[in-house]
C-alpha positions as CSV (number, residue, x, y, z in Angstrom):
1,M,-16.6,27.1,155.6
2,K,-13.6,24.0,154.8
3,N,-16.1,22.1,155.2
4,H,-18.5,23.0,152.5
5,A,-15.5,22.9,150.1
6,V,-14.5,18.7,151.0
7,L,-18.9,18.5,150.3
8,L,-18.9,20.1,147.8
9,R,-15.2,18.2,146.0
10,L,-17.2,14.3,147.4
11,A,-20.4,14.9,145.8
12,V,-18.4,16.6,142.9
13,F,-16.4,13.1,142.5
14,C,-19.4,11.0,143.2
15,L,-21.2,12.7,140.2
16,A,-18.0,12.2,138.2
17,A,-18.0,8.5,139.0
18,L,-21.7,7.6,138.5
19,P,-21.9,5.5,134.9
20,A,-23.2,7.1,131.7
21,T,-26.6,5.9,131.1
22,P,-29.4,6.1,128.9
23,S,-32.6,7.1,130.7
24,L,-35.6,4.3,130.9
25,A,-37.0,6.7,128.4
26,E,-34.9,6.3,126.0
27,T,-34.3,3.2,125.4
28,P,-36.6,1.2,122.8
29,V,-38.9,-1.2,123.7
30,A,-40.0,-2.7,120.3
31,K,-39.4,-1.7,116.6
32,A,-41.2,-2.7,113.9
33,T,-41.8,-1.8,110.1
34,F,-45.8,-1.4,108.7
35,K,-46.8,-2.2,105.2
36,C,-50.2,-0.5,104.2
37,Q,-52.2,0.2,101.5
38,A,-50.8,1.8,98.3
39,E,-47.2,0.6,98.5
40,R,-47.0,2.8,101.7
41,T,-44.6,1.9,104.8
42,I,-44.0,3.0,109.0
43,E,-40.5,2.2,110.4
44,A,-41.7,2.8,114.1
45,T,-39.4,2.6,117.0
46,F,-41.2,2.3,120.3
47,Y,-40.0,3.9,124.0
48,A,-41.8,3.7,127.0
49,D,-43.9,7.1,126.4
50,S,-43.6,8.1,122.9
51,V,-42.4,6.6,119.0
52,D,-40.2,7.5,116.6
53,L,-41.2,7.4,113.3
54,K,-39.7,7.4,109.6
55,L,-42.6,7.3,106.5
56,S,-42.0,6.2,103.1
57,D,-43.1,9.7,101.9
58,G,-39.8,10.7,103.8
59,R,-41.0,12.8,107.2
60,A,-39.8,11.1,110.4
61,M,-40.8,12.3,113.9
62,K,-41.0,11.6,117.0
63,L,-44.3,11.6,118.9
64,P,-45.3,11.4,122.7
65,Q,-48.3,8.9,123.9
66,T,-51.7,10.2,124.1
67,I,-54.6,9.0,125.4
68,S,-56.1,6.3,124.1
69,G,-59.6,3.9,125.1
70,S,-57.6,1.1,123.1
71,G,-54.4,0.0,121.5
72,A,-51.9,2.7,121.5
73,R,-52.1,5.8,120.3
74,Y,-49.2,8.9,119.5
75,A,-49.8,12.6,118.5
76,N,-48.0,15.8,117.9
77,E,-48.8,18.9,120.2
78,D,-51.9,19.7,117.5
79,E,-53.1,16.3,117.1
80,S,-52.9,17.2,113.5
81,F,-50.3,13.9,113.4
82,V,-51.4,10.8,114.8
83,F,-50.3,7.6,114.8
84,W,-52.2,4.7,116.3
85,N,-51.0,1.1,116.8
86,K,-52.7,-2.0,117.9
87,G,-50.9,-5.5,118.1
88,D,-49.4,-5.9,114.5
89,S,-51.8,-3.5,112.8
90,A,-51.4,0.5,112.9
91,F,-52.7,3.6,110.8
92,V,-52.1,7.3,110.6
93,T,-54.1,10.4,110.6
94,E,-53.6,14.1,109.9
95,G,-54.9,17.6,109.3
96,P,-58.7,18.7,111.0
97,D,-60.7,16.6,109.6
98,G,-58.2,13.3,110.4
99,T,-57.8,12.0,106.9
100,M,-56.5,8.6,107.4
101,T,-53.2,9.1,104.9
102,F,-51.6,6.0,105.8
103,K,-54.0,2.5,106.4
104,D,-54.2,-1.1,106.7
105,C,-50.8,-0.8,108.2
106,V,-49.8,-4.3,109.5
107,V,-46.2,-5.8,110.9
108,E,-43.9,-7.4,108.4
109,K,-42.7,-10.5,108.6
């Protein structure tokens, strides 16, 4: 019993001594602002497996990366909102019919 108490104290000490570092998934790998048709914009912060978006219509969201044949595709759970990115271009589709709501988006330079 005494050995268990010593081991428990040692484990707590070791955990407390670990540096507080964010996980790799929380470290941005890139940021971009896309200018789209109709004076719309998308601010995107890319992570290893997700993207944070700020849209010019006031919406903000975090989307997980999903399967894509080409480029990068990010979607909400029911896929009613999809952000597509390939190189310096991007677009957004929304709704059950996949209406393109942010189109002809290119990286602002």
